[in-house]
PAVEX-726160 format. One record per residue (C-alpha): residue number from 1; z negated, x, y negated. Coordinates in steps of 0.02 Angstrom, whole numbers, plus 50000, padded with zeros to 5 digits. Layout:
<atoms>
<atom><resi>NUM</resi><w>Z</w><u>X</u><v>Y</v></atom>
...
</atoms>
This chain:
<atoms>
<atom><resi>1</resi><w>50000</w><u>50000</u><v>50000</v></atom>
<atom><resi>2</resi><w>50048</w><u>50070</u><v>49830</v></atom>
<atom><resi>3</resi><w>50010</w><u>50028</u><v>49651</v></atom>
<atom><resi>4</resi><w>50151</w><u>49918</u><v>49586</v></atom>
<atom><resi>5</resi><w>50169</w><u>49963</u><v>49402</v></atom>
<atom><resi>6</resi><w>50320</w><u>49846</u><v>49380</v></atom>
<atom><resi>7</resi><w>50213</w><u>49699</u><v>49434</v></atom>
<atom><resi>8</resi><w>50070</w><u>49752</u><v>49321</v></atom>
<atom><resi>9</resi><w>50190</w><u>49766</u><v>49173</v></atom>
<atom><resi>10</resi><w>50261</w><u>49593</u><v>49211</v></atom>
<atom><resi>11</resi><w>50092</w><u>49508</u><v>49190</v></atom>
<atom><resi>12</resi><w>50079</w><u>49553</u><v>49007</v></atom>
<atom><resi>13</resi><w>50175</w><u>49396</u><v>48958</v></atom>
<atom><resi>14</resi><w>50034</w><u>49282</u><v>49014</v></atom>
<atom><resi>15</resi><w>49910</w><u>49201</u><v>48896</v></atom>
<atom><resi>16</resi><w>49774</w><u>49324</u><v>48853</v></atom>
<atom><resi>17</resi><w>49624</w><u>49208</u><v>48844</v></atom>
<atom><resi>18</resi><w>49470</w><u>49301</u><v>48904</v></atom>
<atom><resi>19</resi><w>49357</w><u>49152</u><v>48944</v></atom>
<atom><resi>20</resi><w>49372</w><u>49055</u><v>49106</v></atom>
<atom><resi>21</resi><w>49277</w><u>48931</u><v>49211</v></atom>
<atom><resi>22</resi><w>49277</w><u>48960</u><v>49399</v></atom>
<atom><resi>23</resi><w>49257</w><u>48784</u><v>49468</v></atom>
<atom><resi>24</resi><w>49181</w><u>48797</u><v>49642</v></atom>
<atom><resi>25</resi><w>49124</w><u>48672</u><v>49772</v></atom>
<atom><resi>26</resi><w>48946</w><u>48721</u><v>49721</v></atom>
<atom><resi>27</resi><w>48969</w><u>48706</u><v>49532</v></atom>
<atom><resi>28</resi><w>49047</w><u>48794</u><v>49384</v></atom>
<atom><resi>29</resi><w>49034</w><u>48978</u><v>49335</v></atom>
<atom><resi>30</resi><w>49088</w><u>49025</u><v>49158</v></atom>
<atom><resi>31</resi><w>49152</w><u>49203</u><v>49137</v></atom>
<atom><resi>32</resi><w>49216</w><u>49319</u><v>49002</v></atom>
<atom><resi>33</resi><w>49339</w><u>49458</u><v>49044</v></atom>
<atom><resi>34</resi><w>49325</w><u>49628</u><v>48960</v></atom>
<atom><resi>35</resi><w>49462</w><u>49690</u><v>48844</v></atom>
<atom><resi>36</resi><w>49437</w><u>49872</u><v>48894</v></atom>
<atom><resi>37</resi><w>49494</w><u>49839</u><v>49073</v></atom>
<atom><resi>38</resi><w>49666</w><u>49767</u><v>49029</v></atom>
<atom><resi>39</resi><w>49750</w><u>49791</u><v>49199</v></atom>
<atom><resi>40</resi><w>49613</w><u>49697</u><v>49289</v></atom>
<atom><resi>41</resi><w>49595</w><u>49566</u><v>49152</v></atom>
<atom><resi>42</resi><w>49781</w><u>49531</u><v>49147</v></atom>
<atom><resi>43</resi><w>49795</w><u>49525</u><v>49337</v></atom>
<atom><resi>44</resi><w>49652</w><u>49399</u><v>49347</v></atom>
<atom><resi>45</resi><w>49730</w><u>49293</u><v>49208</v></atom>
<atom><resi>46</resi><w>49899</w><u>49292</u><v>49297</v></atom>
<atom><resi>47</resi><w>49820</w><u>49233</u><v>49459</v></atom>
<atom><resi>48</resi><w>49716</w><u>49101</u><v>49368</v></atom>
<atom><resi>49</resi><w>49866</w><u>49033</u><v>49273</v></atom>
<atom><resi>50</resi><w>49970</w><u>49026</u><v>49432</v></atom>
<atom><resi>51</resi><w>49829</w><u>48935</u><v>49526</v></atom>
<atom><resi>52</resi><w>49825</w><u>49078</u><v>49652</v></atom>
<atom><resi>53</resi><w>49638</w><u>49059</u><v>49679</v></atom>
<atom><resi>54</resi><w>49641</w><u>48871</u><v>49708</v></atom>
<atom><resi>55</resi><w>49570</w><u>48831</u><v>49880</v></atom>
<atom><resi>56</resi><w>49514</w><u>49009</u><v>49915</v></atom>
<atom><resi>57</resi><w>49340</w><u>49027</u><v>49990</v></atom>
<atom><resi>58</resi><w>49198</w><u>49145</u><v>49957</v></atom>
<atom><resi>59</resi><w>49220</w><u>49244</u><v>50118</v></atom>
<atom><resi>60</resi><w>49079</w><u>49372</u><v>50098</v></atom>
<atom><resi>61</resi><w>48910</w><u>49316</u><v>50035</v></atom>
<atom><resi>62</resi><w>48756</w><u>49427</u><v>50041</v></atom>
<atom><resi>63</resi><w>48592</w><u>49363</u><v>49966</v></atom>
<atom><resi>64</resi><w>48520</w><u>49487</u><v>49841</v></atom>
<atom><resi>65</resi><w>48685</w><u>49583</u><v>49829</v></atom>
<atom><resi>66</resi><w>48847</w><u>49491</u><v>49787</v></atom>
<atom><resi>67</resi><w>48971</w><u>49351</u><v>49824</v></atom>
<atom><resi>68</resi><w>49153</w><u>49397</u><v>49859</v></atom>
<atom><resi>69</resi><w>49313</w><u>49294</u><v>49851</v></atom>
<atom><resi>70</resi><w>49499</w><u>49309</u><v>49814</v></atom>
<atom><resi>71</resi><w>49571</w><u>49325</u><v>49990</v></atom>
<atom><resi>72</resi><w>49711</w><u>49198</u><v>50017</v></atom>
<atom><resi>73</resi><w>49685</w><u>49210</u><v>50206</v></atom>
<atom><resi>74</resi><w>49517</w><u>49125</u><v>50181</v></atom>
<atom><resi>75</resi><w>49605</w><u>48958</u><v>50154</v></atom>
<atom><resi>76</resi><w>49637</w><u>48953</u><v>50342</v></atom>
<atom><resi>77</resi><w>49485</w><u>48935</u><v>50456</v></atom>
<atom><resi>78</resi><w>49593</w><u>48991</u><v>50604</v></atom>
<atom><resi>79</resi><w>49603</w><u>49162</u><v>50518</v></atom>
<atom><resi>80</resi><w>49415</w><u>49175</u><v>50494</v></atom>
<atom><resi>81</resi><w>49406</w><u>49346</u><v>50577</v></atom>
<atom><resi>82</resi><w>49536</w><u>49409</u><v>50451</v></atom>
<atom><resi>83</resi><w>49445</w><u>49344</u><v>50297</v></atom>
<atom><resi>84</resi><w>49426</w><u>49489</u><v>50176</v></atom>
<atom><resi>85</resi><w>49587</w><u>49576</u><v>50228</v></atom>
<atom><resi>86</resi><w>49716</w><u>49474</u><v>50131</v></atom>
<atom><resi>87</resi><w>49791</w><u>49483</u><v>49959</v></atom>
<atom><resi>88</resi><w>49950</w><u>49533</u><v>49869</v></atom>
<atom><resi>89</resi><w>50038</w><u>49692</u><v>49924</v></atom>
<atom><resi>90</resi><w>49985</w><u>49799</u><v>49777</v></atom>
<atom><resi>91</resi><w>49834</w><u>49888</u><v>49706</v></atom>
<atom><resi>92</resi><w>49775</w><u>49903</u><v>49526</v></atom>
<atom><resi>93</resi><w>49735</w><u>50071</u><v>49447</v></atom>
<atom><resi>94</resi><w>49547</w><u>50097</u><v>49429</v></atom>
<atom><resi>95</resi><w>49472</w><u>50060</u><v>49257</v></atom>
<atom><resi>96</resi><w>49292</w><u>50111</u><v>49292</v></atom>
<atom><resi>97</resi><w>49192</w><u>50089</u><v>49131</v></atom>
<atom><resi>98</resi><w>49050</w><u>49966</u><v>49159</v></atom>
<atom><resi>99</resi><w>48896</w><u>49960</u><v>49272</v></atom>
<atom><resi>100</resi><w>48875</w><u>49836</u><v>49415</v></atom>
<atom><resi>101</resi><w>48738</w><u>49732</u><v>49333</v></atom>
<atom><resi>102</resi><w>48683</w><u>49559</u><v>49389</v></atom>
<atom><resi>103</resi><w>48815</w><u>49433</u><v>49338</v></atom>
<atom><resi>104</resi><w>48960</w><u>49553</u><v>49319</v></atom>
<atom><resi>105</resi><w>49131</w><u>49529</u><v>49401</v></atom>
<atom><resi>106</resi><w>49207</w><u>49678</u><v>49489</v></atom>
<atom><resi>107</resi><w>49365</w><u>49709</u><v>49588</v></atom>
<atom><resi>108</resi><w>49347</w><u>49735</u><v>49774</v></atom>
<atom><resi>109</resi><w>49442</w><u>49877</u><v>49853</v></atom>
<atom><resi>110</resi><w>49477</w><u>49964</u><v>50016</v></atom>
<atom><resi>111</resi><w>49433</w><u>50145</u><v>50046</v></atom>
<atom><resi>112</resi><w>49561</w><u>50244</u><v>49946</v></atom>
<atom><resi>113</resi><w>49537</w><u>50407</u><v>49850</v></atom>
<atom><resi>114</resi><w>49604</w><u>50336</u><v>49687</v></atom>
<atom><resi>115</resi><w>49474</w><u>50195</u><v>49691</v></atom>
<atom><resi>116</resi><w>49618</w><u>50076</u><v>49656</v></atom>
<atom><resi>117</resi><w>49570</w><u>49893</u><v>49665</v></atom>
<atom><resi>118</resi><w>49628</w><u>49747</u><v>49771</v></atom>
<atom><resi>119</resi><w>49765</w><u>49642</u><v>49693</v></atom>
<atom><resi>120</resi><w>49661</w><u>49483</u><v>49703</v></atom>
<atom><resi>121</resi><w>49488</w><u>49503</u><v>49781</v></atom>
<atom><resi>122</resi><w>49336</w><u>49513</u><v>49668</v></atom>
<atom><resi>123</resi><w>49149</w><u>49495</u><v>49681</v></atom>
<atom><resi>124</resi><w>49009</w><u>49437</u><v>49569</v></atom>
<atom><resi>125</resi><w>48852</w><u>49544</u><v>49574</v></atom>
<atom><resi>126</resi><w>48698</w><u>49440</u><v>49614</v></atom>
<atom><resi>127</resi><w>48586</w><u>49588</u><v>49574</v></atom>
<atom><resi>128</resi><w>48594</w><u>49752</u><v>49480</v></atom>
<atom><resi>129</resi><w>48693</w><u>49860</u><v>49602</v></atom>
<atom><resi>130</resi><w>48693</w><u>50031</u><v>49518</v></atom>
<atom><resi>131</resi><w>48737</w><u>50116</u><v>49682</v></atom>
<atom><resi>132</resi><w>48914</w><u>50043</u><v>49658</v></atom>
<atom><resi>133</resi><w>48933</w><u>50118</u><v>49484</v></atom>
<atom><resi>134</resi><w>49076</w><u>50241</u><v>49469</v></atom>
<atom><resi>135</resi><w>49165</w><u>50171</u><v>49621</v></atom>
<atom><resi>136</resi><w>49220</w><u>49994</u><v>49573</v></atom>
<atom><resi>137</resi><w>49301</w><u>49921</u><v>49417</v></atom>
<atom><resi>138</resi><w>49188</w><u>49795</u><v>49330</v></atom>
<atom><resi>139</resi><w>49302</w><u>49686</u><v>49223</v></atom>
<atom><resi>140</resi><w>49199</w><u>49537</u><v>49164</v></atom>
<atom><resi>141</resi><w>49033</w><u>49446</u><v>49164</v></atom>
<atom><resi>142</resi><w>48957</w><u>49276</u><v>49196</v></atom>
<atom><resi>143</resi><w>48911</w><u>49189</u><v>49032</v></atom>
<atom><resi>144</resi><w>48847</w><u>49028</u><v>49111</v></atom>
<atom><resi>145</resi><w>48816</w><u>48974</u><v>49289</v></atom>
<atom><resi>146</resi><w>48719</w><u>49121</u><v>49360</v></atom>
<atom><resi>147</resi><w>48617</w><u>48986</u><v>49449</v></atom>
<atom><resi>148</resi><w>48777</w><u>48938</u><v>49541</v></atom>
<atom><resi>149</resi><w>48802</w><u>49120</u><v>49591</v></atom>
<atom><resi>150</resi><w>48624</w><u>49119</u><v>49659</v></atom>
<atom><resi>151</resi><w>48656</w><u>48954</u><v>49751</v></atom>
<atom><resi>152</resi><w>48813</w><u>49024</u><v>49833</v></atom>
<atom><resi>153</resi><w>48721</w><u>49185</u><v>49879</v></atom>
<atom><resi>154</resi><w>48589</w><u>49081</u><v>49966</v></atom>
<atom><resi>155</resi><w>48701</w><u>48982</u><v>50084</v></atom>
<atom><resi>156</resi><w>48690</w><u>49006</u><v>50272</v></atom>
<atom><resi>157</resi><w>48812</w><u>49139</u><v>50334</v></atom>
<atom><resi>158</resi><w>48878</w><u>49199</u><v>50502</v></atom>
<atom><resi>159</resi><w>48870</w><u>49376</u><v>50573</v></atom>
<atom><resi>160</resi><w>49012</w><u>49429</u><v>50456</v></atom>
<atom><resi>161</resi><w>48923</w><u>49364</u><v>50299</v></atom>
<atom><resi>162</resi><w>49050</w><u>49222</u><v>50292</v></atom>
<atom><resi>163</resi><w>48973</w><u>49055</u><v>50240</v></atom>
<atom><resi>164</resi><w>48951</w><u>48936</u><v>50388</v></atom>
<atom><resi>165</resi><w>48999</w><u>48790</u><v>50275</v></atom>
<atom><resi>166</resi><w>49145</w><u>48843</u><v>50163</v></atom>
<atom><resi>167</resi><w>49112</w><u>48877</u><v>49979</v></atom>
<atom><resi>168</resi><w>49279</w><u>48856</u><v>49892</v></atom>
<atom><resi>169</resi><w>49358</w><u>48891</u><v>49723</v></atom>
<atom><resi>170</resi><w>49430</w><u>48725</u><v>49668</v></atom>
<atom><resi>171</resi><w>49521</w><u>48803</u><v>49521</v></atom>
<atom><resi>172</resi><w>49499</w><u>48928</u><v>49380</v></atom>
<atom><resi>173</resi><w>49531</w><u>48862</u><v>49205</v></atom>
<atom><resi>174</resi><w>49546</w><u>48947</u><v>49036</v></atom>
<atom><resi>175</resi><w>49406</w><u>48894</u><v>48919</v></atom>
<atom><resi>176</resi><w>49348</w><u>48915</u><v>48741</v></atom>
<atom><resi>177</resi><w>49181</w><u>49003</u><v>48723</v></atom>
<atom><resi>178</resi><w>49035</w><u>48903</u><v>48654</v></atom>
<atom><resi>179</resi><w>48984</w><u>48947</u><v>48477</v></atom>
</atoms>
């Protein structure tokens, strides 16, 4: 898998709103994306505007650590053993600038020396996870709904940390921040 710079350049034509609401089956999570991680911000915006995340489940949930989503294979329960392995066929260059604090969004990644990120998978830190600092790109933060993150983190999971009862992203919508 390589970093597809043509794809990354193509996403620059999308609306550049930085505030979104992740509507989940457990409730809404309001987020703000950081301007200083433009590749990750723009990639997330492209996926949100194309409804890529609609119907995708939180496939990795670990109480006291994080909740992870963004794998399109997670829509299919028959592919449960593959949850966490799917996504677009590109990586995003690392933009490592922020710490993994509670409530931050970060890009998931496989083990690669460039620390390049997954093209769609991300996690929300449910705790301060400083041991991840310097290895993963943090590109946004929860501005409202951390209680929903905590609720999702507390659901019953199987031996792969996959929720027994699916927790699903209904949609992700652009929003205007509250004044």
